[in-house]
C-alpha atoms as one frame of an Amber mdcrd trajectory, in Angstrom:
protein
  33.770  61.093  14.748  31.552  62.091  17.648  33.094  63.968  20.479  33.617
  61.927  23.874  31.298  64.210  25.501  28.698  63.725  22.934  29.002  59.828
  22.961  28.616  59.660  26.718  25.497  62.039  26.431  24.086  59.398  23.970
  24.715  56.650  26.374  23.105  58.894  29.243  19.892  59.374  27.169  19.517
  55.880  26.167  20.209  54.641  29.859  17.130  56.060  31.322  14.963  55.916
  28.133  14.940  52.182  28.391  13.549  52.602  31.841  11.267  55.339  31.545
   9.298  53.764  28.548   7.523  51.600  31.466   8.665  52.495  34.951   6.045
  55.400  35.703   3.196  53.392  33.620   3.597  49.944  34.999   1.286  50.937
  38.133  -1.486  52.029  35.580  -0.950  48.728  33.758  -1.051  46.434  36.900
  -3.808  48.220  38.618  -6.025  49.729  35.693  -5.558  47.182  32.907  -4.887
  44.066  34.955  -6.809  44.840  38.087  -4.330  43.569  40.651  -3.929  44.416
  44.150  -1.737  47.004  46.031   0.286  44.086  47.442   0.671  42.266  44.118
   2.000  45.540  42.646   4.243  46.514  45.708   5.657  42.993  45.181   6.370
  43.450  41.518   7.645  46.896  41.975  10.078  45.735  44.916  12.167  43.683
  42.260  14.111  46.632  41.342  14.904  46.944  45.147  15.941  43.288  45.311
  18.051  43.381  42.367  19.754  46.633  43.744  20.705  44.878  46.777  23.133
  42.402  45.379  23.674  43.154  41.811  25.481  46.767  41.753  27.824  45.620
  44.588  28.726  42.552  42.348  29.002  44.075  39.113  31.014  46.970  40.793
  33.580  44.410  41.803  33.549  42.623  38.366  34.228  46.006  36.918  36.944
  47.025  39.230  38.755  43.582  38.854  37.984  41.462  35.697  36.227  42.924
  32.712  36.071  46.207  30.965  33.095  48.206  32.297  31.775  49.276  28.907
  31.717  45.502  27.777  29.858  44.464  30.961  27.492  47.209  30.669  26.493
  46.560  27.081  25.933  42.585  27.917  23.612  43.709  30.532  21.566  46.009
  28.406  21.154  43.401  25.790  20.091  40.730  28.232  17.509  43.443  29.925
  15.906  44.183  26.364  15.505  40.344  25.802  13.626  39.949  28.969  11.500
  42.843  28.346  10.344  41.514  24.911   8.866  38.577  26.888   6.607  40.767
  29.208   3.621  40.948  26.881   3.219  36.949  27.186   2.680  37.272  30.785
  -0.916  37.294  32.316  -0.582  36.809  36.003   0.986  38.794  38.684   3.280
  35.941  40.159   4.915  35.392  36.794   5.146  38.875  36.072   7.057  39.205
  39.284   9.904  36.883  38.396  10.069  38.161  34.885  10.524  41.942  35.999
  12.921  40.490  38.792  15.196  39.089  35.900  14.916  42.420  33.873  15.979
  44.362  37.161  18.825  42.014  37.878  20.332  42.969  34.376  19.329  46.696
  34.334  19.584  48.023  37.856  23.427  47.706  38.058  23.830  49.299  34.727
  22.757  52.624  36.490  25.865  52.852  38.555  27.792  51.412  35.938  27.088
  54.144  33.504  28.163  56.785  36.240  31.447  54.702  36.346  32.002  54.727
  32.699  31.261  58.313  32.690  33.813  59.233  35.413  36.384  57.038  34.085
  36.421  58.364  30.441  36.013  62.008  31.428  38.954  61.646  33.884  41.167
  59.925  31.302  40.396  62.858  28.899  41.237  65.264  31.892  37.800  66.843
  32.274  36.622  68.332  35.667  34.004  65.634  36.721  32.015  67.843  38.973
  31.645  70.543  36.125  31.212  68.096  33.263  29.138  65.009  34.580  26.017
  66.966  35.421  25.140  68.302  31.842  25.926  64.900  30.390  23.702  63.118
  33.121  21.098  65.597  32.498  20.324  63.939  28.921  19.228  60.825  31.148
  16.540  62.513  32.412  15.482  63.982  28.953  15.611  60.334  27.674  13.507
  59.376  30.634  10.882  62.131  29.624  11.131  61.371  25.841  10.182  57.590
  26.802   7.346  58.611  28.947   5.887  60.893  26.362   6.193  58.240  23.775
   4.412  55.905  25.959   1.542  58.257  26.752   1.138  59.672  23.340   1.127
  56.173  21.547  -1.709  55.010  23.974   0.596  52.496  25.574   0.321  53.693
  29.186  -2.250  50.801  30.007  -0.927  47.953  27.677   2.160  46.045  27.153
   3.508  48.084  24.445   5.374  50.104  26.819   7.745  47.051  27.270   8.473
  46.680  23.829   9.406  50.474  23.469  12.009  49.719  26.314  13.353  46.528
  24.689  14.193  47.771  21.447  16.124  50.659  22.786  17.926  48.569  25.355
  19.209  46.176  22.831  20.326  49.082  20.633  22.210  50.812  23.652  23.909
  47.293  24.324  25.320  47.160  21.069  26.380  50.808  21.047  28.275  50.609
  24.204  30.804  48.131  22.662  31.832  51.032  20.762  32.828  53.304  23.725
  36.392  53.915  24.869  37.748  51.079  26.809  37.503  51.260  30.638  39.918
  48.612  32.043  39.803  47.049  35.366  42.105  48.863  37.908  44.005  45.467
  38.495  45.971  46.649  41.616  46.192  43.544  43.681  49.423  41.807  44.821
  49.660  38.097  45.580  49.528  38.751  49.315  46.153  40.554  49.173  43.595
  39.498  51.602  40.487  37.310  50.648  38.540  40.574  51.098  40.562  42.486
  48.736  40.573  39.559  46.272  36.561  39.270  46.455  36.285  43.026  46.083
  34.663  43.481  49.582  36.924  46.200  50.789  34.230  48.817  50.020  32.240
  47.544  52.795  35.013  48.700  55.108  33.449  52.219  54.472  30.690  51.194
  57.018  33.338  51.307  59.668  33.760  54.879  59.153  31.143  56.683  61.056
  30.227  59.486  58.665  29.934  56.975  55.473  27.926  54.500  57.529  25.569
  57.348  58.556  25.437  58.599  55.025  24.529  55.166  53.904  21.840  54.700
  56.260  20.125  58.086  55.534  20.652  57.061  51.903  18.534  53.800  52.743
  15.805  55.884  54.453  15.520  58.297  51.632  15.551  55.365  49.137  12.238
  54.315  50.665  10.784  57.619  49.647  12.357  57.715  46.179  10.245  55.034
  44.554   6.911  55.924  46.086   6.320  58.708  43.448   7.365  56.369  40.583
   5.134  53.521  42.118   1.876  55.475  42.834   2.165  58.942  41.000   0.626
  57.849  37.631  -2.272  55.675  39.291  -3.021  58.665  41.845  -3.636  61.086
  38.927  -5.490  58.424  36.777  -7.842  57.468  39.720  -9.197  61.106  39.483
 -11.282  59.783  36.590 -13.514  58.255  39.149 -14.765  61.773  40.281 -17.392
  62.840  37.701 -16.067  66.464  37.498 -12.414  65.396  36.925 -12.995  62.545
  34.544 -12.481  64.468  31.299  -9.846  66.635  32.841  -6.334  67.026  30.988
  -4.649  65.787  34.114  -6.509  62.392  33.698  -5.939  61.865  30.079  -2.438
  62.975  30.114  -1.426  61.723  33.575   1.992  60.462  32.263   2.908  63.763
  30.693   1.795  65.776  33.937   4.258  63.365  35.858   6.822  64.012  33.396
   7.270  67.728  34.807   9.029  66.165  37.559  11.486  64.848  35.192  11.709
  68.131  33.347  12.565  69.662  36.812  15.229  67.329  37.305  16.974  68.473
  34.078  17.270  72.176  35.757  18.257  70.936  39.177  21.005  68.638  37.846
  22.654  71.663  36.028  22.423  73.581  39.455  24.338  70.790  41.574  28.081
  71.968  40.963  26.889  75.528  42.148  25.216  74.247  45.074  27.712  71.758
  46.264  30.497  74.193  46.054  28.505  76.970  47.749  26.583  74.875  50.558
  28.422  71.487  50.654  26.806  67.900  50.911  25.170  68.115  54.040  23.097
  71.340  53.192  22.229  70.060  49.587  21.082  66.715  51.296  18.892  68.599
  53.543  17.280  70.801  50.730  16.528  67.404  49.089  14.725  65.953  52.100
  12.840  69.144  52.661  11.911  68.909  49.051  10.365  65.423  49.667   8.078
  66.714  52.283   6.967  69.196  49.895   6.606  66.682  47.113   4.182  64.241
  49.007   2.499  67.187  51.198   1.320  69.016  47.894   0.143  65.679  46.226
  -1.855  65.111  49.307  -3.912  68.400  48.965  -4.016  68.771  45.188  -6.627
  67.987  42.593  -7.098  68.310  38.766  -8.997  71.664  39.110  -8.348  74.217
  41.912  -5.443  72.222  43.168  -3.795  71.819  40.167  -1.215  74.364  41.078
  -0.174  71.867  43.950   0.225  68.880  41.556   2.378  70.917  39.236   4.396
  72.650  42.046   4.838  68.892  43.547   6.384  67.783  40.226   8.648  70.899
  40.084   9.988  70.312  43.615  10.452  66.670  42.715  13.638  67.932  40.725
  15.382  68.919  43.754  14.207  66.156  45.852  15.631  63.710  43.609  18.873
  65.099  42.189  20.223  66.770  45.325  20.145  63.386  46.907  20.857  61.047
  44.159  23.328  62.777  41.884  25.309  64.668  44.790  25.435  61.457  46.843
  27.051  59.862  44.016  29.508  62.590  43.691  29.869  62.526  47.224  30.992
  58.804  47.312  33.245  59.481  44.059  35.139  62.332  45.822  35.510  60.709
  49.315  36.537  57.194  48.554  39.756  55.480  47.195  40.096  55.282  43.366
  40.632  51.407  43.775  37.230  50.863  45.143  35.226  53.456  43.443  32.816
  51.392  41.167  32.206  49.074  44.309  31.354  52.183  46.500  28.977  53.362
  43.881  27.539  49.978  43.921  27.121  50.348  47.640  25.301  53.556  47.446
  22.906  52.024  44.840  22.432  49.100  46.996  21.411  51.229  50.152  19.227
  53.488  48.173  17.693  51.663  45.393  18.192  48.201  47.332  17.314  48.144
  51.007  15.566  51.325  50.819  13.367  50.906  47.997  12.626  47.269  48.767
  11.277  48.387  52.376   9.480  51.358  50.749   7.675  49.339  48.167   6.785
  46.451  50.413   5.675  48.582  53.529   3.819  50.993  51.331   1.918  48.388
  49.322   0.922  46.695  52.745  -0.088  50.043  54.374  -2.167  51.169  51.432
  -4.035  47.845  51.187  -4.645  47.744  55.127  -5.243  51.405  55.936  -5.929
  53.561  52.882  -8.118  51.148  50.569 -11.669  50.960  51.055 -14.840  50.208
  48.893 -14.768  53.431  47.091 -11.006  53.078  46.228  -7.930  54.524  47.544
  -7.720  57.352  50.087  -4.898  59.168  48.234  -4.970  62.248  50.589  -4.059
  60.052  53.619  -1.497  58.065  51.726   0.350  61.166  50.512   0.218  62.789
  53.922   1.647  59.575  55.557   4.649  59.813  53.126   5.061  63.479  53.944
   5.260  62.919  57.690   7.837  59.947  57.217   9.899  62.394  55.007   9.897
  65.075  57.726  11.049  62.643  60.439  14.041  61.592  58.236  14.959  65.358
  57.508  14.840  66.120  61.330  16.984  63.041  62.140  19.442  63.938  59.454
  19.985  67.401  60.447  20.750  66.423  64.029  23.038  63.508  63.343  24.977
  63.849  60.224  28.132  66.018  60.867  30.044  67.266  57.903  32.107  70.482
  57.565  31.905  71.933  54.248  35.249  72.578  52.668  34.625  74.331  49.079
  38.300  73.616  48.289  37.931  69.798  48.849  35.126  69.462  46.103  37.437
  71.553  43.598  40.612  69.543  44.288  38.733  66.340  44.055  37.182  67.309
  40.719  40.516  67.130  38.867
């Protein structure tokens, strides 16, 4: 019999494996294999954001109220896998837009549901969530890396096999999740509860709390930056093949593996989160994340596969702090500052603001801006693109430092963890 931590670790590994198989390389597939434009690709990539706007809050409510979280999670993964199986049949960007949108409607809510499942099972087994969750979650990132490597080494980064790799794993995960311990809905409604409570909209009241509202707004601004490197990173490195001196470089041939250094770095920073949160508190940890975003984009702007290779690699290392200190600390912040009855819904809200409204505006605006200002006859002006993103991240950092007020209480984190 596998231990509970091991079973959650396997769930975490597959949760991100089924996404990593194609997320980083779909740009190479759309631009290089299919020859579509920035705006067409931006639209396809924005589907994960559209799905994140309404699906996590809806599924969070369903899990809080009506159906076991692990069952809902399993059904969604099987449906996601079935849609991915269909992707290789699609040959035009407009159809792919709707197919990927459907896949994302099933997949995106599973990210916050997998957090809820882990939190729920760990708490019912009396584990300290702040200590025990990050080492389990780290295996999600390892799963993402494993999938990227398999896609690159099997020669699938520019063809549709990347979607089949994801599909098979997703269906397997869906079936596996039915074996997990039951995470029953917290039915705590009386007959007199208001319509808002019955529909599970109570979590939206968090917006009336100034600090939480501000936290969600910044989550949205950072969410816009979050997807940019996923969207353009692999195509950026792959594009160096147009420069004769770089054409045969390791970076061009194994661009996906170079990009996976970002995820390897994530694995280290996830494990550092409990230490940093207890020592510095959420505001400083979020600021570390934002400064890292500025560095992530700025280093890409000046890097190249030869003398500037160290910048590309350093940018990938910095990404770990940029991503985790915002995403996972943010999720723990929501977990430790909201009422237990609305936690799945609150996690859904956090997801809606970052991967929903944030990523949607990020992918649409970046696709448009790149087509209008940074694409010319010779190709894309990557230096200008990354520099513009770095300046954006810097503005967000300064605003957050000024406006987000939060007193750090080390005891609070410790108390909430139990």
